[in-house]
C-alpha positions in Angstrom: 90.5 95.1 62.7 90.2 92.0 64.9 90.2 92.6 68.7 90.2 90.3 71.8 87.4 90.5 74.3 87.0 88.9 77.6 83.3 87.9 78.1 80.9 85.5 79.9 80.1 82.9 77.2 77.3 81.5 79.5 76.4 81.5 83.3 79.7 80.9 85.2 81.9 80.5 82.1 84.4 83.1 81.1 86.2 83.1 77.7 88.6 85.1 75.5 86.6 85.8 72.1 87.7 87.4 68.9 85.7 89.6 66.7 86.0 92.2 64.1 85.9 95.9 65.1 84.4 98.4 62.4 85.6 101.8 62.0 84.1 104.2 64.4 80.7 106.0 63.6 80.6 109.7 63.1 80.2 110.4 67.0 82.6 107.7 68.0 86.3 107.5 68.9 88.4 104.2 68.2 90.5 103.6 71.2 93.5 101.0 71.6 93.2 99.9 75.2 96.0 100.0 77.6 94.3 99.1 80.9 90.9 98.1 81.9 89.7 97.8 85.5 87.4 95.0 86.9 84.4 95.9 88.7 84.1 92.8 91.0 80.5 93.1 92.3 78.9 94.0 89.0 80.9 91.7 86.8 80.4 88.7 89.2 76.7 89.4 89.3 76.6 89.4 85.4 78.8 86.2 85.2 76.7 84.4 87.7 73.3 85.7 86.7 72.4 87.3 90.0 69.0 89.0 90.6 68.8 92.4 89.0 70.9 91.6 86.0 69.6 91.5 82.5 70.5 90.4 79.0 71.5 87.3 77.2 74.6 85.5 76.9 77.5 85.9 75.9 77.6 89.0 78.0 80.3 91.6 77.7 82.3 92.4 80.8 83.9 95.6 82.0 83.2 99.3 81.7 86.2 101.2 82.9 89.3 101.5 80.8 92.1 103.8 79.3 94.1 103.8 76.2 95.2 105.7 73.1 93.2 107.2 70.3 93.8 105.5 67.0 90.8 106.9 64.8 87.9 109.3 65.2 84.5 109.7 63.6 83.9 112.5 61.3 81.7 114.3 63.8 84.3 114.1 66.7 85.7 117.5 67.7 87.3 117.0 71.3 89.8 114.1 70.4 92.4 113.4 67.8 94.8 110.4 67.0 97.4 109.7 69.7 95.3 111.4 72.6 95.6 109.4 76.0 91.9 109.0 77.1 90.0 107.1 79.6 86.4 106.2 79.6 83.3 103.7 79.4 84.2 100.7 77.4 84.6 96.9 78.0 87.5 94.5 78.5 88.7 94.4 75.0 91.8 95.3 73.1 90.2 98.0 71.3 86.9 99.7 71.3 84.7 102.3 69.5 83.5 104.8 72.2 80.9 107.4 72.0 82.6 110.9 72.3 80.7 111.9 75.4 81.8 108.6 77.2 85.6 109.6 77.1 87.9 112.1 78.7 91.4 113.1 78.1 94.0 111.8 80.8 95.5 114.8 82.7 99.3 115.1 82.3 101.2 113.4 85.1 98.4 110.5 85.4 99.2 107.0 84.5 97.0 104.8 82.1 96.8 102.4 85.2 95.4 105.3 87.5 93.0 106.6 84.6 91.5 103.2 84.2 89.6 103.7 87.4 87.7 106.5 85.8 84.1 105.1 85.6 84.4 103.3 89.0 85.3 106.7 90.4 82.5 108.3 88.6 80.0 105.9 90.1 81.3 106.7 93.5 81.6 110.4 93.1 78.0 110.8 91.8 76.6 109.0 94.9 78.7 111.2 97.2 77.6 114.3 95.0 73.9 113.4 95.4 74.3 113.4 99.3 75.0 117.2 99.2 77.6 116.8 102.1 78.1 120.0 104.0 81.6 120.6 105.9 81.7 118.8 109.2 78.8 116.6 108.6 79.4 112.9 109.6 79.4 110.2 106.9 79.1 106.4 107.3 80.1 104.1 104.3 78.8 100.7 104.6 81.0 98.1 102.7 84.7 98.7 101.7 84.8 97.0 98.4 86.2 99.1 95.4 83.3 101.6 95.2 83.0 101.9 98.9 86.7 102.7 99.2 86.4 105.3 96.7 83.2 106.8 98.2 84.7 106.9 101.5 87.7 109.0 100.3 85.6 111.3 98.1 83.2 112.0 101.2 86.3 113.1 103.1 87.3 115.3 100.2 83.9 116.8 100.1 84.2 117.9 103.7 82.5 115.1 105.8 84.0 114.6 109.2 84.3 112.0 110.7 84.2 109.5 107.8 83.3 106.2 109.3 83.5 102.8 107.3 82.4 99.5 108.1 83.2 96.1 106.6 83.5 92.5 107.6 86.8 92.0 106.2 89.7 93.2 108.1 92.2 93.8 105.4 89.7 96.2 103.8 89.4 98.1 106.9 93.1 98.4 107.1 93.2 99.7 103.5 90.5 102.4 104.4 92.5 103.6 107.4 95.8 103.7 105.3 93.9 106.0 102.9 92.8 108.4 105.5 89.4 107.2 106.7 89.0 108.4 110.1 87.2 105.5 111.8 87.1 102.0 110.6 84.5 99.5 112.4 84.3 95.8 112.3 80.8 95.0 110.9 81.0 91.6 112.5 80.8 93.1 116.0 77.5 93.1 117.6 78.3 96.4 118.8 78.9 98.1 115.6 75.9 100.4 115.8 77.1 101.4 119.3 80.5 102.2 117.8 79.0 104.5 115.1 76.8 106.2 117.7 79.8 106.8 119.9 81.7 108.4 116.8 78.9 110.7 116.2 77.9 112.0 119.8 75.1 109.6 119.9 73.1 110.9 116.9 74.1 108.7 114.1 75.6 109.7 110.8 74.2 112.6 108.9 74.9 110.8 105.7 75.0 107.0 105.0 76.3 105.4 102.0 75.3 101.7 101.3 77.8 100.3 99.1 77.7 96.5 99.7 75.4 95.4 97.0 73.6 93.0 99.6 69.9 93.5 100.7 70.3 93.3 104.4 72.7 96.2 105.0 70.1 98.6 103.7 68.4 98.2 107.2 71.8 98.7 108.7 72.1 102.0 106.7 68.7 103.3 108.0 69.9 102.1 111.7 73.2 104.1 111.4 71.6 107.4 110.2 70.9 110.4 112.2 67.4 112.0 112.4 66.8 113.8 109.3 70.0 112.0 107.7 70.3 111.2 104.0 70.8 107.7 103.1 72.5 107.0 99.7 71.7 103.7 97.9 74.9 103.6 96.0 75.5 99.9 95.3 73.3 97.9 92.8 71.5 95.3 95.3 71.8 91.8 94.0 68.9 90.4 95.9 65.3 90.0 95.3 63.9 92.1 98.2 64.7 94.0 101.2 62.2 94.0 104.1 62.0 97.4 105.7 59.8 98.7 108.5 59.4 102.0 106.9 57.3 103.6 109.7 60.0 102.9 112.5 63.1 103.0 110.4 62.6 105.9 107.8 59.2 107.9 108.3 59.8 108.4 112.0 63.4 109.4 111.7 62.5 111.7 108.9 65.2 110.2 106.6 65.9 111.1 103.0 66.4 108.0 100.9 68.4 108.8 97.6 68.6 106.4 94.8 72.2 106.7 93.2 72.5 104.6 90.1 74.9 106.2 87.8 72.5 105.7 84.9 70.4 108.5 86.3 73.2 111.1 85.7 72.4 113.5 82.7 73.9 112.8 79.4 74.2 116.5 78.7 74.5 119.7 80.9 75.7 119.3 84.5 73.6 120.7 87.3 73.9 120.9 91.0 74.0 117.3 92.4 73.8 115.7 88.9 77.0 115.9 86.7 77.6 114.3 83.3 80.1 111.5 83.1 82.6 113.8 81.3 82.5 116.4 84.1 82.7 113.9 86.9 85.4 112.0 85.1 87.6 115.1 84.8 87.1 115.8 88.4 87.9 112.3 89.5 91.0 112.2 87.5 92.2 115.5 88.9 91.5 114.4 92.5 93.9 111.4 91.7 96.5 113.8 90.2 96.7 116.1 93.3 96.6 113.2 95.8 93.1 113.6 97.2 92.2 110.1 96.1 94.5 107.3 96.6 94.5 104.1 94.4 97.8 102.1 94.9 96.6 99.7 97.7 93.2 99.1 96.0 94.8 97.0 93.4 94.9 93.3 94.2 96.8 92.4 91.3 97.8 93.4 87.5 97.8 90.8 84.8 97.7 90.3 81.0 94.3 89.8 79.4 95.6 86.4 78.4 95.4 85.3 82.1 91.6 85.9 82.0 90.9 82.6 84.0 93.3 83.8 86.9 92.0 87.2 86.8 88.2 86.1 87.3 88.9 83.3 89.9 88.9 85.7 93.0 85.7 87.4 91.5 83.6 84.5 90.9 84.8 82.8 94.1 84.1 86.1 96.0 87.5 86.0 97.7 87.1 88.2 100.9 90.4 90.2 100.6 90.1 90.7 96.8 89.4 94.4 95.7 90.1 94.7 92.1 92.4 93.8 89.2 94.0 95.7 86.5 94.0 94.2 83.0 96.9 94.9 80.7 96.1 94.8 77.1 
């Protein structure tokens, strides 16, 4: 069957391409896409070839979507035709997806909500690796899409207070609307003093760095309490970060946790490290029961035919933008 796909043809240039989609392999499920979700930081990095990206052009875009099963491979046991599913696949009208990279959408959840699935898993695995105990303070630096989700999940996991910082007022407002305890303007020269004031002068027990820029890594170390855990959640799109490890990490006794989702296990969840399928099921159920709020995170919903308009705020890094849902 022929499908449409949004891709980066070359650096800075987006196109709508057509290609033939073969039948699914034995361990694959063929899904007709209903919605896919833009991951602004990662997709902008790959479109504009920022540091720490890889691969040649054309580059496929997107990795979080929902849809309906239309075919299953001979070895697939969990899914059947007409199942509503969400998982890891690109911005395209249909896709063959490995069975382990899909989950069924719970009843009562919309395809729009379920399209957040992999962004939710990215945030959740970072929070899970922090091993938050009830009542520990948590600072989330950056309130883009992943930071917004991480802050909500930290609160769901028992953190208090949950503090967020960002340089964009509209993003701080959204975080507060979604139940985050304290929102701090990162433009303020006193932002660190505000974090200390919110944590009895100690700093945060857990700090989650979710901006994707090199310099806030040092802010994460500065905002952490003695013996704190610093979770590097965002994929940093810069060459290097200069760190005084003796003063900022070693003397404070910090634990630094790399939380890239590719290091999650493919099979068999264990404490702190769950598979995509297990984390995805948890995240979707957190949406269903109201523990994770999404409505004000969607900046717009557009048809895939409007791909140029969809990617304009991504490439131009518009400050108030969070994400787009793409309708197929």
